[in-house]
N, C-alpha and C positions, 0 to 999 in steps of 0.2 A: 054524583051523590056521595060516593065513597070519599072523594077528595074533600068535599065540604065537611063531612063528619070528621075526617082526619084533621082538618084545619081547626075545627071547633075544639077537638080534644087537645090539640097542641096549644091552642090559646088558653084553655082552662089550666093546663099544667104550667104555662108561663105565668098566669095570674097567681096561681097558688105559690109558685116559686118566689115571685116578687113580694107577695104578702109575707112569706116566711123570711125572706131576706131583709125586708124592712123591719120586721119584728126583732130579728137577731141583731141588727145594727142599733136599733133604738134601745134594746134591753140586753146588753152583753152579758149580764149576770144571769140571764135566762139560759145561758149556755152551760151553766154548771160551774162558773168561776166563783171561788170562795175566798180568794186572797185579797190583796190590796187593789183598789180600783185605780187603774192607770189607763185613761182613754187613749193616750198615744200608743201604748203597747197593744191595746185591744185593736185599734185601727190598723196597726202595722200587720198584726197576725191575721186579721180579717182580710187584709189586702192579699196575703198569700193565698187564702182560700178562694177569693174572688178571681185572682189570676189563674188559679187552677181550674176553676169553673170555666173561665174564658178559653182555656186551652182545650178542654174536653167537651164543653157545651152540654154538660149533663147536670141538671139542677140538683140531683141528689149529692153530687160531689161537694158542692158548697156546704150543704147542710151537714153532711157526714164529716167534713173537714173541721168545722167549727165545734163539733160535738165534744162534750166533756171538757170544755175550756181549752180546746186545741190540743188535747192529749191523745186523740184517736190515731189509729194506724193510718187513716186517710190523710191526716195532716202531715205525717211523716212521708207518706207516698207523694203528696203534693210537693213537699220540699225537694224530694228526689226528682220528680218530673220537671220541676222548674230549675233544676241544676244549681241549687244553692251550695256554696262551698262549706267546708267544715266550720270555719270561723263564724259564718253567718248562721249556721244551724245552732252552734253553741250560744250565740246571742239570742236567737229565738227561744232556746230552752230557758235562758235567764228571764226573758219576758214572761213565758208561760209559768215559771216558778212563782213569780210575783203575783200574777193574776190568779193562778190556780191554788197557790198555797203549798204546792209540792212540785218536785221536779218531774218532768215527763219521763216515761220509761223507754223512750226511743233513743 
């Protein structure tokens, strides 16, 4: 009985995550981006968050990583967790600046 309830709760969280993931991909400017629309940059930054989610398997990670147009502390933590080098981080900052309209503070 307890295992079936746990399974149903896990399934519910998975469905909610997939719904939020689909919404975030379909509407990147719902993430708080106010700069120039660049789907290539948005997709690349989104991939960082998705890879981070795959590393930790915690749905909140993906949502928090994409928050505020990729300027959250979670995005920076994901860059660190995925071992991006300094040059790559600088390139991501340029992408974020174009999408967000301002440089990230990390």
